[in-house]
C-alpha positions as CSV (number, residue, x, y, z in Angstrom):
1,M,-103.8,13.6,40.7
2,T,-103.3,12.9,36.9
3,K,-104.0,9.3,36.1
4,I,-100.9,7.4,35.0
5,R,-102.5,6.2,31.8
6,E,-103.0,9.8,30.7
7,I,-99.3,10.6,31.0
8,N,-97.4,10.1,27.7
9,R,-94.2,11.8,28.5
10,I,-92.8,12.5,32.0
11,I,-89.8,14.4,33.3
12,P,-87.5,13.9,36.3
13,G,-89.2,14.7,39.6
14,I,-92.8,14.4,38.4
15,T,-95.2,12.6,40.7
16,M,-96.8,9.5,39.0
17,S,-98.5,7.7,41.9
18,V,-98.4,7.1,45.6
19,I,-96.8,4.0,47.2
20,E,-100.2,2.8,48.4
21,E,-101.1,2.2,44.7
22,F,-97.7,1.2,43.2
23,E,-94.3,0.2,44.4
24,P,-91.3,2.2,42.9
25,G,-89.5,0.3,40.1
26,K,-86.8,1.1,37.5
27,N,-85.9,4.8,37.1
28,T,-88.1,5.9,40.0
29,F,-87.8,7.1,43.5
30,V,-90.0,7.9,46.5
31,V,-90.4,11.2,48.2
32,D,-93.0,11.8,50.9
33,G,-94.9,8.7,49.9
34,E,-95.0,9.6,46.2
35,V,-93.5,7.6,43.4
36,R,-91.6,10.0,41.1
37,S,-89.5,9.6,37.9
38,S,-85.8,10.1,37.9
39,V,-85.5,10.3,34.1
40,I,-87.3,11.6,31.0
41,G,-89.4,8.8,29.5
42,K,-92.8,7.1,29.7
43,P,-94.4,5.0,32.5
44,V,-94.5,1.3,32.2
45,I,-96.9,-0.4,34.6
46,N,-96.6,-3.9,35.9
47,M,-100.1,-4.5,37.0
48,A,-99.5,-8.0,38.3
49,D,-96.9,-6.9,40.9
50,R,-98.2,-3.3,41.2
51,V,-94.8,-1.9,40.3
52,L,-94.3,1.4,38.4
53,N,-91.3,1.7,36.1
54,V,-90.2,4.4,33.7
55,E,-88.8,3.6,30.2
56,Q,-86.0,6.1,29.7
57,K,-86.0,8.0,26.4
58,N,-82.8,8.1,24.5
59,S,-80.8,6.2,27.1
60,P,-77.2,7.3,26.9
61,S,-74.6,5.0,25.3
62,I,-72.2,3.8,28.0
63,P,-68.6,3.6,26.8
64,K,-67.2,0.0,26.6
65,I,-63.7,-1.3,27.1
66,G,-61.7,-0.5,23.9
67,D,-63.8,2.5,23.0
68,I,-62.1,5.8,22.1
69,V,-63.4,8.8,23.9
70,V,-62.7,12.5,23.4
71,G,-63.5,15.1,26.0
72,Y,-62.2,18.1,28.0
73,I,-60.4,18.1,31.3
74,D,-62.7,19.5,34.0
75,M,-60.7,18.6,37.1
76,L,-57.2,17.9,38.3
77,F,-56.6,15.9,41.5
78,G,-53.3,14.5,42.6
79,N,-52.0,12.2,39.9
80,M,-55.4,11.9,38.2
81,I,-57.5,13.9,35.8
82,S,-61.3,14.0,35.3
83,V,-62.4,14.2,31.7
84,R,-66.0,15.1,30.6
85,V,-66.7,12.9,27.7
86,V,-68.0,14.6,24.5
87,Y,-67.4,12.0,21.8
88,I,-67.5,8.2,22.0
89,N,-66.0,6.5,18.9
90,D,-66.3,9.7,16.9
91,R,-70.0,10.1,17.8
92,Y,-71.2,13.1,19.7
93,S,-72.5,12.1,23.2
94,H,-75.1,13.9,25.3
95,S,-74.5,11.5,28.2
96,G,-72.5,13.8,30.4
97,F,-70.2,10.9,31.5
98,S,-66.9,11.6,33.1
99,A,-63.8,9.5,32.7
100,I,-60.6,9.4,34.8
101,A,-57.0,8.9,33.7
102,S,-53.6,8.8,35.4
103,T,-51.1,11.5,34.7
104,R,-48.2,9.2,35.5
105,I,-46.2,7.6,32.7
106,S,-47.1,4.0,32.3
107,S,-44.5,1.2,32.0
108,M,-46.2,0.7,28.7
109,G,-45.0,4.1,27.6
110,S,-42.7,2.9,24.9
111,N,-44.0,5.7,22.7
112,Y,-41.8,8.2,24.5
113,N,-38.0,8.3,24.3
114,S,-36.0,8.2,27.5
115,G,-34.8,11.7,27.2
116,W,-38.3,13.0,27.2
117,R,-39.1,10.9,30.2
118,E,-36.2,12.2,32.2
119,R,-37.2,15.8,31.4
120,N,-40.8,15.2,32.4
121,Y,-41.5,16.2,36.0
122,K,-40.5,12.9,37.7
123,G,-42.6,10.8,35.2
124,K,-45.8,12.8,35.5
125,L,-47.7,13.9,32.4
126,I,-48.7,17.5,32.2
127,F,-52.3,18.5,31.6
128,K,-54.4,21.6,32.3
129,V,-58.1,22.2,32.9
130,G,-59.8,22.9,29.5
131,D,-57.4,20.7,27.5
132,I,-59.2,18.5,25.0
133,I,-57.8,14.9,25.0
134,R,-58.4,11.5,23.4
135,G,-58.2,8.3,25.5
136,K,-59.0,4.6,25.3
137,V,-61.3,2.9,27.8
138,F,-59.5,0.1,29.6
139,S,-61.6,-0.5,32.7
140,L,-65.0,0.1,34.1
141,L,-64.1,-0.9,37.6
142,N,-66.4,0.3,40.4
143,S,-68.7,1.9,37.8
144,S,-66.0,4.4,36.8
145,I,-64.7,4.9,33.3
146,H,-60.9,4.5,33.3
147,I,-59.0,5.6,30.2
148,T,-55.4,5.3,29.1
149,L,-53.4,7.9,27.2
150,D,-50.4,5.8,26.4
151,E,-50.7,5.1,22.7
152,K,-49.4,7.4,20.0
153,D,-52.8,8.6,18.8
154,L,-53.9,9.3,22.4
155,G,-53.3,12.3,24.6
156,L,-53.7,16.0,24.0
157,V,-55.7,16.8,20.9
158,Y,-56.2,20.6,21.3
159,T,-55.4,23.4,23.8
160,I,-54.4,27.0,24.0
161,C,-51.2,28.7,25.3
162,F,-51.3,28.9,29.0
163,S,-49.4,32.2,28.9
164,C,-51.1,34.2,26.2
165,G,-54.2,32.2,25.1
166,N,-53.0,31.8,21.5
167,D,-54.3,28.6,19.9
168,D,-51.6,28.3,17.3
169,L,-49.2,26.0,19.1
170,I,-46.4,24.2,17.2
171,K,-45.5,20.6,18.0
172,T,-41.9,20.2,19.2
173,S,-39.9,17.5,20.8
174,G,-41.7,16.7,24.1
175,G,-44.4,19.3,23.9
176,L,-45.8,22.4,22.3
177,K,-44.4,25.9,21.6
178,C,-46.5,29.0,21.2
179,S,-46.0,30.7,17.8
180,L,-46.9,34.1,19.4
181,C,-45.1,34.4,22.7
182,G,-42.7,31.5,22.5
183,N,-43.9,29.8,25.6
184,F,-43.0,26.1,25.8
185,E,-45.3,23.6,27.5
186,E,-44.2,20.0,28.1
187,R,-47.2,17.8,27.1
188,K,-48.2,14.3,26.0
189,I,-49.7,15.2,22.6
190,S,-51.5,12.9,20.2
191,N,-49.8,12.2,16.9
192,D,-52.5,14.2,15.0
193,Y,-52.6,17.1,17.5
194,G,-54.0,20.3,16.1
195,K,-57.1,22.5,15.5
196,E,-57.8,20.8,12.2
197,S,-58.0,17.3,13.9
198,F,-60.5,18.5,16.5
199,T,-62.5,20.6,14.0
200,S,-62.9,17.6,11.7
201,L,-64.2,15.6,14.6
202,Y,-66.6,18.3,15.5
203,D,-67.9,18.6,12.0
204,K,-68.2,14.8,11.6
205,Q,-71.0,14.6,14.2
206,Y,-73.5,15.9,11.6
207,F,-72.8,13.0,9.3
208,L,-73.0,10.3,12.0
209,K,-76.4,11.1,13.6
C-alpha cells in the first residue's frame, strides 16, 4: 500500500489507510476496513489522535442568504421547481448545487398587476424544464437552498419557444410571444429578460475569475 506521506493529491474513492492505523476524519469514509477519500484534495494527518482527514481542493462556494443565483430548471415537482445553480452573484460556479423555488405567487407579489394574477393558472407561476432563471436565496433550511422569484429582476432570464424552439421571444403583458410561430406563453419574466442579458452574464465569467 502506498504510504500516506507519499500521496500529494488524492481523488474520491482512493484508499489512503486502514482503520487499524488511522480513524476516518473529515472528507473520508470507510469501506471494507479501508479509509478512503470522498473529495479531491490532500491528506492531513492528526498523529496525536491517529485521525486521517482530507483537505478539499477548491471547496465550492456555498450560496448565502441574500445571494443572487442563476441556473437552469432541471426538474418540476408539484408546486416546486429544482434549479441547477450555474452562477452565484455573477460568478460561474462549478459546485453543482441545486436550489428549489415555489411556483406559487407569493403574497409579496406586488410586482404583478391583479389582471395578470387572475389570468395565471390559479396563482401558479409557469416554468418549464430547461428555462434559465434568476432567483434570490432566502433560506438554507434543512441544508436546502431556497430561492424566491418575487422581485422584478428575478424570474425567467432566457428560454426558447415551447412550440417551435425559436429563441426570439418578445416580452408582452404577462408573458412571452414567439416572433416566429406566434405562440404565447404565460411566464414570470425578469425585467431584463432576453438573450443579451444571459449572454453578457456568460461572457462576464472570464473577467471575474
